[in-house]
C-alpha positions in Angstrom: -171.4 -107.7 -119.7 -169.8 -104.7 -119.7 -166.4 -103.9 -118.3 -166.4 -102.9 -114.4 -164.7 -99.5 -114.2 -161.0 -99.2 -113.0 -161.1 -96.9 -110.0 -158.5 -94.4 -108.9 -158.7 -93.5 -105.3 -157.3 -90.2 -104.2 -157.0 -89.4 -100.5 -157.2 -85.8 -98.7 -155.1 -83.9 -96.7 -153.4 -85.3 -93.6 -153.7 -88.6 -94.9 -152.3 -91.2 -97.2 -153.6 -94.4 -99.5 -154.3 -96.6 -96.5 -157.2 -94.1 -95.8 -159.4 -96.1 -98.1 -158.2 -99.5 -96.7 -161.7 -100.4 -96.1 -163.2 -99.7 -99.4 -160.4 -101.3 -101.7 -161.7 -104.9 -100.9 -165.2 -104.1 -101.5 -164.6 -102.7 -104.6 -162.6 -105.4 -105.7 -165.0 -108.0 -104.6 -167.1 -106.2 -107.1 -164.7 -106.9 -109.9 -163.1 -103.2 -110.0 -159.3 -102.4 -110.8 -158.4 -100.2 -107.9 -155.9 -97.9 -107.1 -155.0 -95.5 -104.3 -152.5 -93.2 -105.5 -150.1 -91.7 -102.5 -150.0 -87.8 -103.1 -146.9 -85.9 -102.0 -149.4 -83.2 -100.6 -146.4 -80.8 -101.3 -148.5 -78.7 -103.6 -151.7 -78.9 -106.1 -149.6 -79.2 -109.3 -147.6 -82.1 -108.1 -150.7 -84.1 -106.4 -152.5 -83.6 -109.7 -149.4 -85.0 -111.8 -149.2 -88.1 -109.3 -153.0 -88.9 -110.2 -152.3 -88.3 -114.2 -149.7 -90.9 -113.8 -152.1 -93.3 -112.0 -154.7 -92.5 -115.0 -151.8 -93.3 -117.5 -151.4 -96.3 -116.2 -155.1 -97.7 -115.9 -156.7 -99.1 -118.6 -160.4 -97.4 -118.2 -162.9 -96.5 -118.3 -162.1 -94.9 -114.9 -164.0 -93.5 -111.7 -162.0 -91.1 -110.3 -162.7 -90.5 -106.5 -161.6 -88.0 -104.2 -162.1 -87.5 -100.4 -161.6 -83.9 -99.0 -158.6 -81.8 -100.4 -158.4 -84.9 -102.9 -161.9 -83.6 -104.6 -159.7 -80.5 -105.6 -157.2 -82.8 -107.0 -159.8 -84.9 -109.3 -160.9 -82.0 -110.4 -157.6 -80.8 -112.0 -156.5 -84.2 -112.8 -159.6 -85.5 -114.2 -160.3 -84.5 -118.1 -158.5 -87.4 -119.3 -160.9 -89.0 -121.8 -160.5 -92.0 -120.0 -162.4 -90.3 -117.1 -166.1 -91.8 -116.9 -167.4 -90.4 -114.0 -165.9 -88.4 -110.8 -166.9 -89.1 -107.4 -166.6 -87.0 -104.3 -166.3 -87.9 -100.8 -167.1 -85.2 -98.4 -164.7 -83.6 -100.9 -164.0 -79.9 -102.0 -165.2 -79.6 -105.7 -163.7 -76.3 -106.7 -164.6 -74.6 -109.7 -162.3 -72.6 -112.1 -160.4 -69.8 -110.0 -161.0 -71.7 -106.7 -159.3 -74.0 -104.3 -159.7 -75.7 -101.2 -158.9 -73.4 -99.2 -160.9 -70.6 -100.7 -164.4 -72.7 -100.5 -163.2 -73.4 -97.0 -162.9 -69.6 -96.5 -166.1 -69.2 -97.7 -168.2 -70.1 -95.0 -167.8 -70.3 -91.0 -164.5 -71.8 -90.0 -165.1 -75.6 -89.2 -164.1 -76.9 -85.9 -161.0 -78.7 -87.3 -159.7 -75.6 -88.3 -158.7 -74.5 -84.8 -156.8 -78.1 -84.2 -154.6 -77.4 -87.6 -150.8 -76.5 -86.3 -148.4 -75.0 -89.1 -144.7 -75.4 -88.9 -141.3 -73.1 -90.0 -141.8 -74.1 -93.6 -145.7 -73.8 -93.8 -146.7 -77.5 -93.4 -149.7 -78.5 -91.7 -150.1 -80.9 -88.9 -153.2 -81.9 -86.9 -153.5 -81.8 -83.2 -154.2 -85.4 -81.5 -157.5 -83.9 -80.1 -158.2 -83.0 -83.6 -158.1 -85.8 -84.9 -160.3 -87.5 -82.0 -163.0 -85.0 -81.9 -163.4 -83.3 -85.4 -161.6 -85.5 -88.1 -162.8 -88.9 -87.3 -164.8 -88.8 -84.3 -166.7 -91.9 -85.0 -163.8 -94.4 -85.0 -162.5 -96.5 -82.5 -159.7 -95.2 -80.2 -157.3 -97.2 -81.7 -157.9 -96.0 -85.4 -157.7 -92.7 -83.9 -154.4 -93.2 -83.0 -153.0 -94.3 -86.3 -154.8 -91.7 -88.1 -153.0 -89.5 -85.9 -149.6 -91.1 -85.9 -149.4 -91.8 -89.5 -151.0 -88.4 -90.9 -148.9 -86.9 -93.9 -148.2 -83.3 -92.9 -149.8 -81.3 -95.6 -148.6 -78.1 -97.5 -150.7 -74.9 -96.7 -149.8 -74.4 -100.3 -151.7 -77.3 -101.8 -154.7 -76.2 -99.9 -154.8 -73.0 -101.9 -153.9 -74.5 -105.4 -156.3 -73.0 -107.7 -158.3 -75.1 -110.3 -158.0 -74.3 -113.6 -160.1 -76.2 -115.6 -162.6 -78.4 -113.2 -162.8 -81.6 -114.6 -166.5 -82.0 -113.3 -167.7 -80.2 -116.3 -168.9 -82.6 -119.1 -168.4 -85.9 -116.5 -170.9 -87.8 -114.4 -170.6 -87.2 -111.1 -171.6 -88.5 -107.3 -171.3 -86.8 -103.9 -171.6 -87.9 -100.4 -172.3 -85.6 -97.8 -170.9 -86.6 -94.3 -173.6 -84.7 -91.9 -171.4 -85.2 -88.9 -168.5 -83.5 -90.7 -166.2 -81.1 -88.6 -163.8 -80.3 -91.2 -165.8 -79.4 -94.0 -169.5 -78.1 -92.8 -172.1 -80.1 -94.5 -174.0 -77.0 -95.5 -170.6 -76.5 -97.8 -170.9 -79.7 -99.0 -174.6 -79.6 -100.3 -173.9 -76.4 -102.0 -171.0 -77.8 -103.9 -173.2 -80.8 -105.0 -175.9 -78.6 -105.9 -173.4 -76.9 -108.2 -172.5 -80.0 -109.8 -175.8 -81.2 -110.2 -174.5 -84.4 -108.5 -176.2 -87.6 -107.3 -176.2 -87.3 -103.8 -175.6 -89.7 -101.0 -175.9 -88.6 -96.9 -174.3 -90.5 -94.8 -174.2 -89.7 -90.7 -170.4 -89.6 -90.7 -167.3 -87.9 -89.8 -165.0 -86.5 -92.2 -163.6 -90.0 -93.0 -166.8 -91.6 -94.1 -164.7 -93.9 -96.0 -163.4 -95.5 -93.0 -166.7 -94.9 -90.6 -168.9 -96.2 -93.5 -166.8 -98.1 -95.9 -170.2 -100.0 -97.2 -171.7 -96.8 -98.1 -168.8 -95.1 -99.8 -168.1 -97.9 -101.9 -171.9 -98.3 -102.9 -171.7 -95.1 -104.2 -168.3 -95.4 -106.0 -169.6 -98.7 -107.5 -172.7 -96.4 -109.2 
């Protein structure tokens, strides 16, 4: 029997490793060793370094998974030979010279954009109404409250971090399109998935598909 892949999960902006809480036990039940990183969300460079440390500690082969901005992180961090496949969950998949921010700016603004508030130091935070209506609209009121209260403010500079050598070139990859996403337009997700020539699954989900549809997300990750 082939060894099950290690899985390294990379969260997106305004989130942390707990955003994978519903997916982790499903993957563990399939025999995968799972690591959910905690990104500092201070810069793309810092976030990539965090993921590379997790990759170094995993035995491999590794399935590297990114949600949202985490897709940009895995695109830059995933060139390690232990990485077997990349999985994008409603995620940015930049090419060389692109960033999560530039991809988002390439299309009409998503509804969530109007709910982002900067502080004096360039960190961005979501409003409570933004979390409820445009980030996690298909979760319970309690889950929405927890996401809002526990969100990690994200440096605008991180979203503007440029990918240099995208790891998705030369790897196998899968992509989950969240068709009710109000943070990354579904049309942009489909366009990125086509560019990857990825195996695609579409789910009628908000941006946080791993919380609203954990079974489908875990199935795609497990391949």
